[in-house]
Phi, psi and omega in degrees: 000128182281133177286133177283129181253165176292141173277165179300320179297317182293323176296321183292319181297320178294319180297317183297316179298316178299312182300319184292315179301319180294317182296333181279322184281324186301310176301326179295315180293320179298321182291319176296326176292317181297316182294325173296319175299317180302320177294317176296320179298315179298321177296319178298314179291324175297322175304314179295322177299318176300320176299317175298317181297321179295315179298316181295323179301330181263000185221050175060034177067024179253131175288159177291128179231121186299148175301137187202168172279117186285162175299140177296156176300128185095355173295130185296153171304148180089004181230158180219154176281346179287120189266338190227099186259359182262190181255135182199185189277352184245010178285153186281079182289330181262358180273128180281327177229083181298137179265352177276177174259013182262104174199167186263156174290327179283001172299330176295327175297318183301328181301329176288331177289314176299331181274004183058026179275338181200181183237163180304326181291344176297335188263016180249120172278123182292346177280344182264177179261017179287154180231142186290156175295133184240024176305132177301328178226091181297340182289348176281352185232166185234016180198167172292152184282338184190172187290343184263010180259002179218123181262003185239155175246160188232150172306127185301120186263006194256004175265197180262345186236153171068021182301134186294126178196169181291346186266004172291164179306133184303339188264008184265126181289135181234000174198157180193173161313139184302151187290178184283343191238328192305308184291326179297314178290321185292337176265016173096006182276174185280153174285161185297152180224117357290161187274352175242130182287134182246004178276164176229184178292347179283338179285140183283175178307319184299323182283335178274359188305317183297346182252004173279171171300148176272000182297318185252071183147235176207170184304120178085006181207047179277143179278347181152195182207145172280137183235134175260127182256165187297340173268011169076014171266158181238149173208157176271121184248129183278353177221147182282003183263065180248005175286175180301129183067034181066032178295132174286115188289348183255008176224146180271160175296154176269339183216168182295326180233081182284157171289165180302322179291325181293328182295335181260334192251341183246157001267170176295134183286132166225162185277156174045049181287162178248038179264156175215171177307133181277350179203173186283354174242015177268108177280127177219096184262128186216139003280000000 
């Protein structure tokens, strides 16, 4: 008895069905992978928070703050003597106590590595294309080797106000996925255009995407950011206005008592800024 075979049309139908199923399932699988990476990222940042808490417990409730030139007497709040807070080729990575004002904000992260409180891999978001520091002996250095070795930003610690510590308001963000512009500009890229944010808290997450971290998405189209708060808990925020009073965590206030709009929209971003938090509840996470 002759076996019945599939006809060409039947084979094409099967192939079409398989292709359709793949087209349906692949985005779902990619989404599941991203959500998994986002969870790992949150765990990393939570681990950094635990390391900060341990350090603070042994150092008078103070977070590690890298040695730096402090603001001169009379320097207004919201300003710092540090001129170069990004990562670049000329910062003093091997100097334990730099006498210049050129150093990174995330040098304070590296203090945790030197303290054996955490490891370089803890500072890499798996959703980003960053790669962990692989120095054979990290204790020979005092900072990360380059801009792609740290996925997170920290509350700017070099001014007179809002210095990151455990005595900040528990609802205040003190660390997060790195912001949307800092690393771009520090590596020679363009500043954002337009340079002033025009959105408010009435705008939804989709409209705020271009001002989110690029770790979870891409530049100008981020889905949000993991945020570490002063009470050491972490959460994923779909907009960067999660500071106290809808404060934009990636921009500093322009005045000591900003308007509601200014907490979200100011200051206008520039590279290698000498800005610092303008108040003790002003979140300004960089880069």
